All heavy atoms as a GROMACS GRO file, in nm:
protein
  540
    1MET      N    1  -2.534   1.370   0.427
    1MET     CA    2  -2.477   1.272   0.512
    1MET      C    3  -2.332   1.249   0.472
    1MET      O    4  -2.300   1.235   0.354
    1MET     CB    5  -2.556   1.144   0.508
    1MET     CG    6  -2.510   1.042   0.597
    1MET     SD    7  -2.629   0.911   0.600
    1MET     CE    8  -2.530   0.785   0.676
    2VAL      N    9  -2.243   1.245   0.566
    2VAL     CA   10  -2.098   1.226   0.539
    2VAL      C   11  -2.069   1.078   0.537
    2VAL      O   12  -2.107   1.005   0.628
    2VAL     CB   13  -2.014   1.297   0.647
    2VAL    CG1   14  -1.870   1.266   0.629
    2VAL    CG2   15  -2.044   1.450   0.649
    3LYS      N   16  -1.997   1.035   0.435
    3LYS     CA   17  -1.954   0.898   0.425
    3LYS      C   18  -1.846   0.870   0.527
    3LYS      O   19  -1.756   0.955   0.549
    3LYS     CB   20  -1.906   0.865   0.285
    3LYS     CG   21  -1.856   0.723   0.266
    3LYS     CD   22  -1.810   0.695   0.129
    3LYS     CE   23  -1.765   0.550   0.121
    3LYS     NZ   24  -1.733   0.511  -0.012
    4THR      N   25  -1.850   0.755   0.592
    4THR     CA   26  -1.745   0.720   0.685
    4THR      C   27  -1.685   0.587   0.638
    4THR      O   28  -1.754   0.502   0.581
    4THR     CB   29  -1.797   0.705   0.829
    4THR    OG1   30  -1.892   0.606   0.836
    4THR    CG2   31  -1.847   0.839   0.880
    5VAL      N   32  -1.556   0.570   0.667
    5VAL     CA   33  -1.485   0.447   0.640
    5VAL      C   34  -1.419   0.399   0.767
    5VAL      O   35  -1.395   0.480   0.857
    5VAL     CB   36  -1.384   0.466   0.526
    5VAL    CG1   37  -1.448   0.502   0.397
    5VAL    CG2   38  -1.277   0.570   0.562
    6GLU      N   39  -1.383   0.278   0.775
    6GLU     CA   40  -1.308   0.224   0.892
    6GLU      C   41  -1.161   0.248   0.873
    6GLU      O   42  -1.106   0.220   0.763
    6GLU     CB   43  -1.337   0.081   0.912
    6GLU     CG   44  -1.477   0.050   0.966
    6GLU     CD   45  -1.495  -0.099   0.996
    6GLU    OE1   46  -1.397  -0.177   0.993
    6GLU    OE2   47  -1.607  -0.133   1.035
    7CYS      N   48  -1.093   0.287   0.975
    7CYS     CA   49  -0.947   0.301   0.973
    7CYS      C   50  -0.893   0.159   0.941
    7CYS      O   51  -0.929   0.066   1.012
    7CYS     CB   52  -0.893   0.354   1.105
    7CYS     SG   53  -0.714   0.357   1.118
    8PRO      N   54  -0.804   0.146   0.841
    8PRO     CA   55  -0.749   0.015   0.807
    8PRO      C   56  -0.671  -0.050   0.920
    8PRO      O   57  -0.651  -0.166   0.923
    8PRO     CB   58  -0.657   0.042   0.687
    8PRO     CG   59  -0.699   0.173   0.632
    8PRO     CD   60  -0.760   0.249   0.747
    9HIS      N   61  -0.619   0.032   1.014
    9HIS     CA   62  -0.539  -0.020   1.124
    9HIS      C   63  -0.619  -0.059   1.247
    9HIS      O   64  -0.615  -0.171   1.294
    9HIS     CB   65  -0.424   0.069   1.160
    9HIS     CG   66  -0.340   0.018   1.270
    9HIS    ND1   67  -0.256  -0.086   1.249
    9HIS    CD2   68  -0.331   0.051   1.401
    9HIS    CE1   69  -0.197  -0.117   1.367
    9HIS    NE2   70  -0.242  -0.032   1.458
   10CYS      N   71  -0.699   0.035   1.294
   10CYS     CA   72  -0.769   0.012   1.422
   10CYS      C   73  -0.921  -0.004   1.409
   10CYS      O   74  -0.985  -0.048   1.501
   10CYS     CB   75  -0.741   0.128   1.517
   10CYS     SG   76  -0.822   0.285   1.475
   11GLY      N   77  -0.976   0.026   1.295
   11GLY     CA   78  -1.120   0.007   1.271
   11GLY      C   79  -1.209   0.120   1.315
   11GLY      O   80  -1.328   0.116   1.300
   12LYS      N   81  -1.150   0.227   1.372
   12LYS     CA   82  -1.224   0.341   1.415
   12LYS      C   83  -1.288   0.413   1.292
   12LYS      O   84  -1.231   0.422   1.189
   12LYS     CB   85  -1.131   0.441   1.487
   12LYS     CG   86  -1.194   0.566   1.534
   12LYS     CD   87  -1.090   0.656   1.606
   12LYS     CE   88  -1.150   0.788   1.643
   12LYS     NZ   89  -1.050   0.874   1.707
   13PRO      N   90  -1.417   0.459   1.303
   13PRO     CA   91  -1.480   0.524   1.193
   13PRO      C   92  -1.415   0.658   1.162
   13PRO      O   93  -1.380   0.736   1.251
   13PRO     CB   94  -1.624   0.549   1.239
   13PRO     CG   95  -1.627   0.523   1.385
   13PRO     CD   96  -1.504   0.443   1.424
   14VAL      N   97  -1.389   0.683   1.031
   14VAL     CA   98  -1.329   0.807   0.985
   14VAL      C   99  -1.415   0.875   0.882
   14VAL      O  100  -1.458   0.814   0.784
   14VAL     CB  101  -1.188   0.772   0.916
   14VAL    CG1  102  -1.123   0.899   0.868
   14VAL    CG2  103  -1.101   0.696   1.011
   15PRO      N  104  -1.459   0.997   0.909
   15PRO     CA  105  -1.539   1.068   0.808
   15PRO      C  106  -1.456   1.095   0.683
   15PRO      O  107  -1.341   1.140   0.693
   15PRO     CB  108  -1.582   1.198   0.880
   15PRO     CG  109  -1.489   1.212   0.991
   15PRO     CD  110  -1.430   1.081   1.029
   16TRP      N  111  -1.514   1.072   0.564
   16TRP     CA  112  -1.443   1.092   0.442
   16TRP      C  113  -1.467   1.234   0.394
   16TRP      O  114  -1.548   1.264   0.312
   16TRP     CB  115  -1.492   0.992   0.335
   16TRP     CG  116  -1.392   0.984   0.223
   16TRP    CD1  117  -1.401   1.049   0.103
   16TRP    CD2  118  -1.275   0.907   0.215
   16TRP    NE1  119  -1.297   1.019   0.022
   16TRP    CE2  120  -1.212   0.934   0.091
   16TRP    CE3  121  -1.212   0.819   0.303
   16TRP    CZ2  122  -1.095   0.873   0.047
   16TRP    CZ3  123  -1.094   0.762   0.262
   16TRP    CH2  124  -1.036   0.787   0.139
   17THR      N  125  -1.394   1.326   0.454
   17THR     CA  126  -1.403   1.470   0.421
   17THR      C  127  -1.264   1.527   0.411
   17THR      O  128  -1.168   1.470   0.462
   17THR     CB  129  -1.481   1.544   0.531
   17THR    OG1  130  -1.406   1.542   0.652
   17THR    CG2  131  -1.621   1.491   0.556
   18PRO      N  132  -1.244   1.644   0.349
   18PRO     CA  133  -1.115   1.705   0.341
   18PRO      C  134  -1.058   1.741   0.476
   18PRO      O  135  -0.934   1.752   0.495
   18PRO     CB  136  -1.144   1.836   0.259
   18PRO     CG  137  -1.268   1.807   0.181
   18PRO     CD  138  -1.349   1.716   0.269
   19ASP      N  139  -1.142   1.754   0.579
   19ASP     CA  140  -1.096   1.782   0.712
   19ASP      C  141  -1.027   1.661   0.780
   19ASP      O  142  -0.952   1.674   0.878
   19ASP     CB  143  -1.211   1.826   0.801
   19ASP     CG  144  -1.268   1.962   0.758
   19ASP    OD1  145  -1.193   2.039   0.693
   19ASP    OD2  146  -1.389   1.984   0.786
   20SER      N  147  -1.054   1.541   0.723
   20SER     CA  148  -0.990   1.420   0.781
   20SER      C  149  -0.852   1.407   0.717
   20SER      O  150  -0.834   1.346   0.616
   20SER     CB  151  -1.076   1.295   0.748
   20SER     OG  152  -1.203   1.305   0.812
   21ARG      N  153  -0.756   1.469   0.782
   21ARG     CA  154  -0.618   1.484   0.731
   21ARG      C  155  -0.550   1.353   0.694
   21ARG      O  156  -0.478   1.342   0.599
   21ARG     CB  157  -0.538   1.562   0.827
   21ARG     CG  158  -0.398   1.586   0.786
   21ARG     CD  159  -0.327   1.674   0.882
   21ARG     NE  160  -0.189   1.702   0.838
   21ARG     CZ  161  -0.102   1.765   0.906
   21ARG    NH1  162  -0.130   1.815   1.026
   21ARG    NH2  163   0.020   1.783   0.856
   22TRP      N  164  -0.576   1.250   0.774
   22TRP     CA  165  -0.502   1.126   0.752
   22TRP      C  166  -0.584   1.014   0.686
   22TRP      O  167  -0.547   0.897   0.686
   22TRP     CB  168  -0.452   1.073   0.892
   22TRP     CG  169  -0.377   1.177   0.965
   22TRP    CD1  170  -0.415   1.239   1.076
   22TRP    CD2  171  -0.249   1.235   0.933
   22TRP    NE1  172  -0.324   1.331   1.116
   22TRP    CE2  173  -0.223   1.337   1.026
   22TRP    CE3  174  -0.159   1.217   0.826
   22TRP    CZ2  175  -0.104   1.409   1.026
   22TRP    CZ3  176  -0.045   1.292   0.829
   22TRP    CH2  177  -0.017   1.386   0.925
   23ARG      N  178  -0.701   1.048   0.631
   23ARG     CA  179  -0.786   0.950   0.571
   23ARG      C  180  -0.714   0.862   0.471
   23ARG      O  181  -0.627   0.912   0.400
   23ARG     CB  182  -0.910   1.017   0.509
   23ARG     CG  183  -0.882   1.093   0.386
   23ARG     CD  184  -1.004   1.158   0.331
   23ARG     NE  185  -0.959   1.240   0.219
   23ARG     CZ  186  -1.025   1.331   0.167
   23ARG    NH1  187  -1.148   1.358   0.204
   23ARG    NH2  188  -0.976   1.403   0.067
   24PRO      N  189  -0.738   0.734   0.465
   24PRO     CA  190  -0.845   0.663   0.530
   24PRO      C  191  -0.809   0.623   0.679
   24PRO      O  192  -0.886   0.556   0.742
   24PRO     CB  193  -0.856   0.533   0.450
   24PRO     CG  194  -0.719   0.513   0.402
   24PRO     CD  195  -0.661   0.646   0.377
   25PHE      N  196  -0.693   0.670   0.725
   25PHE     CA  197  -0.655   0.638   0.863
   25PHE      C  198  -0.718   0.744   0.960
   25PHE      O  199  -0.738   0.855   0.920
   25PHE     CB  200  -0.506   0.636   0.879
   25PHE     CG  201  -0.443   0.532   0.792
   25PHE    CD1  202  -0.384   0.569   0.668
   25PHE    CD2  203  -0.433   0.403   0.830
   25PHE    CE1  204  -0.329   0.477   0.583
   25PHE    CE2  205  -0.377   0.308   0.747
   25PHE     CZ  206  -0.325   0.345   0.624
   26CYS      N  207  -0.730   0.703   1.082
   26CYS     CA  208  -0.794   0.797   1.184
   26CYS      C  209  -0.692   0.897   1.236
   26CYS      O  210  -0.725   1.004   1.284
   26CYS     CB  211  -0.859   0.725   1.294
   26CYS     SG  212  -0.739   0.629   1.397
   27SER      N  213  -0.562   0.860   1.226
   27SER     CA  214  -0.455   0.943   1.283
   27SER      C  215  -0.325   0.916   1.209
   27SER      O  216  -0.308   0.818   1.135
   27SER     CB  217  -0.436   0.917   1.432
   27SER     OG  218  -0.392   0.781   1.449
   28GLU      N  219  -0.230   1.009   1.232
   28GLU     CA  220  -0.097   0.991   1.176
   28GLU      C  221  -0.032   0.862   1.235
   28GLU      O  222   0.038   0.791   1.164
   28GLU     CB  223  -0.008   1.111   1.205
   28GLU     CG  224   0.130   1.098   1.148
   28GLU     CD  225   0.219   1.220   1.175
   28GLU    OE1  226   0.194   1.289   1.269
   28GLU    OE2  227   0.312   1.236   1.095
   29ARG      N  228  -0.060   0.834   1.362
   29ARG     CA  229  -0.008   0.715   1.424
   29ARG      C  230  -0.049   0.588   1.353
   29ARG      O  231   0.038   0.505   1.315
   29ARG     CB  232  -0.053   0.705   1.574
   29ARG     CG  233  -0.009   0.586   1.645
   29ARG     CD  234  -0.059   0.581   1.790
   29ARG     NE  235  -0.014   0.467   1.859
   29ARG     CZ  236  -0.077   0.349   1.856
   29ARG    NH1  237  -0.190   0.334   1.786
   29ARG    NH2  238  -0.029   0.245   1.924
   30CYS      N  239  -0.176   0.574   1.322
   30CYS     CA  240  -0.223   0.456   1.248
   30CYS      C  241  -0.163   0.452   1.106
   30CYS      O  242  -0.126   0.343   1.057
   30CYS     CB  243  -0.379   0.451   1.242
   30CYS     SG  244  -0.453   0.395   1.392
   31ARG      N  245  -0.149   0.565   1.044
   31ARG     CA  246  -0.087   0.572   0.912
   31ARG      C  247   0.056   0.525   0.914
   31ARG      O  248   0.097   0.447   0.832
   31ARG     CB  249  -0.099   0.713   0.856
   31ARG     CG  250  -0.040   0.729   0.715
   31ARG     CD  251  -0.047   0.875   0.665
   31ARG     NE  252   0.050   0.954   0.736
   31ARG     CZ  253   0.176   0.974   0.700
   31ARG    NH1  254   0.220   0.914   0.591
   31ARG    NH2  255   0.252   1.052   0.762
   32LEU      N  256   0.133   0.569   1.014
   32LEU     CA  257   0.273   0.530   1.025
   32LEU      C  258   0.294   0.384   1.065
   32LEU      O  259   0.381   0.320   1.015
   32LEU     CB  260   0.346   0.622   1.122
   32LEU     CG  261   0.362   0.767   1.078
   32LEU    CD1  262   0.423   0.852   1.191
   32LEU    CD2  263   0.444   0.775   0.951
   33ILE      N  264   0.204   0.331   1.143
   33ILE     CA  265   0.210   0.190   1.181
   33ILE      C  266   0.185   0.105   1.056
   33ILE      O  267   0.257   0.009   1.028
   33ILE     CB  268   0.102   0.154   1.289
   33ILE    CG1  269   0.149   0.220   1.424
   33ILE    CG2  270   0.088   0.006   1.302
   33ILE    CD1  271   0.043   0.210   1.531
   34ASP      N  272   0.087   0.144   0.975
   34ASP     CA  273   0.059   0.071   0.852
   34ASP      C  274   0.176   0.081   0.755
   34ASP      O  275   0.218  -0.018   0.695
   34ASP     CB  276  -0.070   0.123   0.786
   34ASP     CG  277  -0.112   0.042   0.669
   34ASP    OD1  278  -0.163  -0.069   0.686
   34ASP    OD2  279  -0.093   0.088   0.555
   35LEU      N  280   0.235   0.200   0.741
   35LEU     CA  281   0.350   0.217   0.654
   35LEU      C  282   0.466   0.128   0.701
   35LEU      O  283   0.533   0.059   0.620
   35LEU     CB  284   0.396   0.364   0.654
   35LEU     CG  285   0.521   0.394   0.574
   35LEU    CD1  286   0.502   0.356   0.423
   35LEU    CD2  287   0.557   0.542   0.588
   36GLY      N  288   0.490   0.120   0.829
   36GLY     CA  289   0.594   0.038   0.884
   36GLY      C  290   0.569  -0.110   0.855
   36GLY      O  291   0.660  -0.188   0.824
   37ASP      N  292   0.443  -0.151   0.860
   37ASP     CA  293   0.408  -0.289   0.828
   37ASP      C  294   0.438  -0.322   0.681
   37ASP      O  295   0.493  -0.431   0.651
   37ASP     CB  296   0.255  -0.317   0.854
   37ASP     CG  297   0.225  -0.328   1.001
   37ASP    OD1  298   0.319  -0.341   1.085
   37ASP    OD2  299   0.104  -0.320   1.035
   38TRP      N  300   0.416  -0.227   0.590
   38TRP     CA  301   0.450  -0.248   0.451
   38TRP      C  302   0.602  -0.254   0.436
   38TRP      O  303   0.657  -0.341   0.365
   38TRP     CB  304   0.391  -0.139   0.363
   38TRP     CG  305   0.251  -0.160   0.330
   38TRP    CD1  306   0.143  -0.096   0.388
   38TRP    CD2  307   0.193  -0.245   0.233
   38TRP    NE1  308   0.028  -0.142   0.336
   38TRP    CE2  309   0.057  -0.233   0.233
   38TRP    CE3  310   0.254  -0.332   0.137
   38TRP    CZ2  311  -0.028  -0.305   0.152
   38TRP    CZ3  312   0.169  -0.404   0.053
   38TRP    CH2  313   0.031  -0.390   0.063
   39LEU      N  314   0.674  -0.166   0.506
   39LEU     CA  315   0.819  -0.163   0.490
   39LEU      C  316   0.886  -0.288   0.549
   39LEU      O  317   0.986  -0.334   0.499
   39LEU     CB  318   0.876  -0.038   0.556
   39LEU     CG  319   0.839   0.096   0.492
   39LEU    CD1  320   0.888   0.215   0.573
   39LEU    CD2  321   0.894   0.102   0.350
   40GLU      N  322   0.826  -0.344   0.654
   40GLU     CA  323   0.874  -0.470   0.713
   40GLU      C  324   0.823  -0.592   0.639
   40GLU      O  325   0.849  -0.703   0.682
   40GLU     CB  326   0.837  -0.475   0.856
   40GLU     CG  327   0.904  -0.367   0.947
   40GLU     CD  328   1.054  -0.391   0.958
   40GLU    OE1  329   1.092  -0.507   0.966
   40GLU    OE2  330   1.123  -0.290   0.963
   41GLU      N  331   0.750  -0.572   0.530
   41GLU     CA  332   0.693  -0.674   0.446
   41GLU      C  333   0.593  -0.766   0.521
   41GLU      O  334   0.588  -0.884   0.498
   41GLU     CB  335   0.803  -0.758   0.379
   41GLU     CG  336   0.885  -0.671   0.279
   41GLU     CD  337   0.987  -0.754   0.203
   41GLU    OE1  338   0.999  -0.876   0.226
   41GLU    OE2  339   1.053  -0.690   0.118
   42ARG      N  340   0.524  -0.707   0.619
   42ARG     CA  341   0.415  -0.777   0.684
   42ARG      C  342   0.288  -0.783   0.600
   42ARG      O  343   0.199  -0.870   0.618
   42ARG     CB  344   0.386  -0.716   0.819
   42ARG     CG  345   0.497  -0.733   0.915
   42ARG     CD  346   0.463  -0.679   1.055
   42ARG     NE  347   0.583  -0.662   1.134
   42ARG     CZ  348   0.625  -0.541   1.176
   42ARG    NH1  349   0.555  -0.434   1.151
   42ARG    NH2  350   0.737  -0.533   1.240
   43HIS      N  351   0.276  -0.690   0.504
   43HIS     CA  352   0.168  -0.690   0.403
   43HIS      C  353   0.232  -0.725   0.271
   43HIS      O  354   0.339  -0.673   0.240
   43HIS     CB  355   0.102  -0.553   0.392
   43HIS     CG  356   0.033  -0.501   0.521
   43HIS    ND1  357  -0.062  -0.569   0.586
   43HIS    CD2  358   0.053  -0.386   0.586
   43HIS    CE1  359  -0.104  -0.500   0.687
   43HIS    NE2  360  -0.034  -0.389   0.692
   44ARG      N  361   0.163  -0.805   0.196
   44ARG     CA  362   0.212  -0.837   0.061
   44ARG      C  363   0.102  -0.849  -0.034
   44ARG      O  364  -0.008  -0.892   0.002
   44ARG     CB  365   0.290  -0.972   0.061
   44ARG     CG  366   0.416  -0.965   0.143
   44ARG     CD  367   0.488  -1.098   0.140
   44ARG     NE  368   0.608  -1.092   0.217
   44ARG     CZ  369   0.717  -1.156   0.191
   44ARG    NH1  370   0.718  -1.233   0.084
   44ARG    NH2  371   0.825  -1.144   0.266
   45LEU      N  372   0.122  -0.811  -0.154
   45LEU     CA  373   0.024  -0.825  -0.259
   45LEU      C  374   0.044  -0.970  -0.315
   45LEU      O  375   0.159  -1.014  -0.333
   45LEU     CB  376   0.043  -0.720  -0.371
   45LEU     CG  377   0.025  -0.578  -0.325
   45LEU    CD1  378   0.058  -0.481  -0.441
   45LEU    CD2  379  -0.117  -0.555  -0.279
   46PRO      N  380  -0.064  -1.037  -0.348
   46PRO     CA  381  -0.054  -1.171  -0.399
   46PRO      C  382   0.016  -1.172  -0.535
   46PRO      O  383  -0.006  -1.086  -0.620
   46PRO     CB  384  -0.199  -1.219  -0.412
   46PRO     CG  385  -0.280  -1.098  -0.412
   46PRO     CD  386  -0.206  -0.992  -0.342
   47ALA      N  387   0.105  -1.266  -0.551
   47ALA     CA  388   0.181  -1.286  -0.678
   47ALA      C  389   0.108  -1.383  -0.768
   47ALA      O  390   0.041  -1.473  -0.719
   47ALA     CB  391   0.323  -1.335  -0.651
   48ASP      N  392   0.116  -1.357  -0.891
   48ASP     CA  393   0.051  -1.448  -0.990
   48ASP      C  394   0.157  -1.543  -1.038
   48ASP      O  395   0.242  -1.515  -1.125
   48ASP     CB  396  -0.005  -1.366  -1.111
   48ASP     CG  397  -0.110  -1.440  -1.186
   48ASP    OD1  398  -0.142  -1.555  -1.148
   48ASP    OD2  399  -0.157  -1.388  -1.286
   49ASP      N  400   0.162  -1.664  -0.978
   49ASP     CA  401   0.265  -1.760  -1.013
   49ASP      C  402   0.258  -1.814  -1.154
   49ASP      O  403   0.358  -1.867  -1.204
   49ASP     CB  404   0.258  -1.883  -0.915
   49ASP     CG  405   0.295  -1.844  -0.774
   49ASP    OD1  406   0.367  -1.744  -0.759
   49ASP    OD2  407   0.248  -1.911  -0.679
   50ASP      N  408   0.148  -1.797  -1.222
   50ASP     CA  409   0.137  -1.843  -1.357
   50ASP      C  410   0.220  -1.760  -1.453
   50ASP      O  411   0.255  -1.804  -1.562
   50ASP     CB  412  -0.008  -1.835  -1.405
   50ASP     CG  413  -0.096  -1.939  -1.330
   50ASP    OD1  414  -0.043  -2.030  -1.277
   50ASP    OD2  415  -0.216  -1.917  -1.326
   51GLU      N  416   0.256  -1.640  -1.414
   51GLU     CA  417   0.333  -1.550  -1.494
   51GLU      C  418   0.477  -1.536  -1.447
   51GLU      O  419   0.523  -1.425  -1.424
   51GLU     CB  420   0.265  -1.411  -1.501
   51GLU     CG  421   0.127  -1.416  -1.566
   51GLU     CD  422   0.065  -1.282  -1.578
   51GLU    OE1  423   0.139  -1.182  -1.572
   51GLU    OE2  424  -0.058  -1.277  -1.589
   52ALA      N  425   0.548  -1.644  -1.429
   52ALA     CA  426   0.684  -1.642  -1.386
   52ALA      C  427   0.770  -1.581  -1.497
   52ALA      O  428   0.749  -1.607  -1.617
   52ALA     CB  429   0.733  -1.781  -1.352
   53PRO      N  430   0.863  -1.490  -1.465
   53PRO     CA  431   0.946  -1.428  -1.567
   53PRO      C  432   1.033  -1.536  -1.636
   53PRO      O  433   1.086  -1.628  -1.576
   53PRO     CB  434   1.034  -1.331  -1.490
   53PRO     CG  435   1.026  -1.372  -1.350
   53PRO     CD  436   0.900  -1.453  -1.331
   54SER      N  437   1.044  -1.523  -1.768
   54SER     CA  438   1.127  -1.615  -1.844
   54SER      C  439   1.271  -1.577  -1.834
   54SER      O  440   1.308  -1.463  -1.795
   54SER     CB  441   1.077  -1.622  -1.991
   54SER     OG  442   1.110  -1.495  -2.048
   55GLU      N  443   1.360  -1.668  -1.873
   55GLU     CA  444   1.504  -1.634  -1.869
   55GLU      C  445   1.541  -1.529  -1.969
   55GLU      O  446   1.639  -1.459  -1.952
   55GLU     CB  447   1.584  -1.762  -1.891
   55GLU     CG  448   1.571  -1.858  -1.775
   55GLU     CD  449   1.657  -1.982  -1.799
   55GLU    OE1  450   1.748  -1.974  -1.876
   55GLU    OE2  451   1.627  -2.084  -1.732
   56ASP      N  452   1.460  -1.514  -2.076
   56ASP     CA  453   1.488  -1.412  -2.178
   56ASP      C  454   1.446  -1.274  -2.138
   56ASP      O  455   1.485  -1.178  -2.196
   56ASP     CB  456   1.421  -1.452  -2.312
   56ASP     CG  457   1.474  -1.581  -2.365
   56ASP    OD1  458   1.595  -1.615  -2.332
   56ASP    OD2  459   1.403  -1.652  -2.438
   57ALA      N  460   1.356  -1.266  -2.038
   57ALA     CA  461   1.304  -1.135  -1.995
   57ALA      C  462   1.416  -1.057  -1.924
   57ALA      O  463   1.493  -1.114  -1.848
   57ALA     CB  464   1.186  -1.154  -1.901
   58PRO      N  465   1.420  -0.925  -1.950
   58PRO     CA  466   1.526  -0.845  -1.888
   58PRO      C  467   1.503  -0.840  -1.734
   58PRO      O  468   1.388  -0.839  -1.690
   58PRO     CB  469   1.509  -0.706  -1.950
   58PRO     CG  470   1.372  -0.706  -2.012
   58PRO     CD  471   1.335  -0.850  -2.042
   59ASP      N  472   1.609  -0.828  -1.662
   59ASP     CA  473   1.600  -0.822  -1.515
   59ASP      C  474   1.554  -0.681  -1.483
   59ASP      O  475   1.608  -0.582  -1.536
   59ASP     CB  476   1.739  -0.850  -1.455
   59ASP     CG  477   1.735  -0.856  -1.302
   59ASP    OD1  478   1.626  -0.831  -1.246
   59ASP    OD2  479   1.843  -0.876  -1.246
   60ALA      N  480   1.461  -0.669  -1.389
   60ALA     CA  481   1.403  -0.540  -1.352
   60ALA      C  482   1.508  -0.449  -1.282
   60ALA      O  483   1.492  -0.330  -1.282
   60ALA     CB  484   1.281  -0.559  -1.263
   61THR      N  485   1.611  -0.511  -1.231
   61THR     CA  486   1.713  -0.431  -1.161
   61THR      C  487   1.818  -0.378  -1.256
   61THR      O  488   1.896  -0.290  -1.222
   61THR     CB  489   1.788  -0.515  -1.053
   61THR    OG1  490   1.848  -0.628  -1.114
   61THR    CG2  491   1.685  -0.558  -0.946
   62GLU      N  492   1.821  -0.431  -1.380
   62GLU     CA  493   1.922  -0.384  -1.476
   62GLU      C  494   1.868  -0.263  -1.552
   62GLU      O  495   1.753  -0.258  -1.591
   62GLU     CB  496   1.955  -0.495  -1.572
   62GLU     CG  497   2.025  -0.612  -1.509
   62GLU     CD  498   2.049  -0.723  -1.612
   62GLU    OE1  499   2.040  -0.694  -1.734
   62GLU    OE2  500   2.082  -0.834  -1.569
   63ALA      N  501   1.959  -0.171  -1.583
   63ALA     CA  502   1.921  -0.056  -1.661
   63ALA      C  503   1.912  -0.095  -1.809
   63ALA      O  504   1.987  -0.180  -1.849
   63ALA     CB  505   2.022   0.055  -1.642
   64PRO      N  506   1.820  -0.039  -1.882
   64PRO     CA  507   1.811  -0.076  -2.024
   64PRO      C  508   1.937  -0.027  -2.099
   64PRO      O  509   1.994   0.079  -2.064
   64PRO     CB  510   1.685   0.001  -2.072
   64PRO     CG  511   1.659   0.105  -1.970
   64PRO     CD  512   1.719   0.057  -1.844
   65VAL      N  513   1.978  -0.107  -2.196
   65VAL     CA  514   2.097  -0.076  -2.276
   65VAL      C  515   2.052   0.014  -2.389
   65VAL      O  516   1.960  -0.018  -2.462
   65VAL     CB  517   2.162  -0.204  -2.329
   65VAL    CG1  518   2.282  -0.167  -2.418
   65VAL    CG2  519   2.202  -0.291  -2.215
   66ARG      N  520   2.124   0.126  -2.404
   66ARG     CA  521   2.085   0.218  -2.514
   66ARG      C  522   2.210   0.224  -2.611
   66ARG      O  523   2.316   0.235  -2.566
   66ARG     CB  524   2.053   0.356  -2.461
   66ARG     CG  525   1.937   0.353  -2.372
   66ARG     CD  526   1.890   0.488  -2.336
   66ARG     NE  527   1.772   0.468  -2.252
   66ARG     CZ  528   1.711   0.569  -2.196
   66ARG    NH1  529   1.752   0.689  -2.212
   66ARG    NH2  530   1.603   0.547  -2.118
   67HIS      N  531   2.180   0.215  -2.737
   67HIS     CA  532   2.284   0.216  -2.838
   67HIS      C  533   2.298   0.349  -2.902
   67HIS      O  534   2.213   0.424  -2.922
   67HIS     CB  535   2.259   0.109  -2.944
   67HIS     CG  536   2.261  -0.026  -2.887
   67HIS    ND1  537   2.370  -0.103  -2.858
   67HIS    CD2  538   2.157  -0.110  -2.843
   67HIS    CE1  539   2.339  -0.218  -2.809
   67HIS    NE2  540   2.203  -0.224  -2.799
   0.00000   0.00000   0.00000
């Protein structure tokens, strides 16, 4: 029996096999729509507010200084 999953965008059943080229999406269209949603920041991962960066922590955008 082949395992099936729901397409994250449209909910259509997708067989989980190597032949399902766009899995877990049902098509390239659904994959690109989902990618666009991430790029437009419509999807976000929850932030853990308890772990706010301290002022002493290096900025992630700065390159490390090498001596």
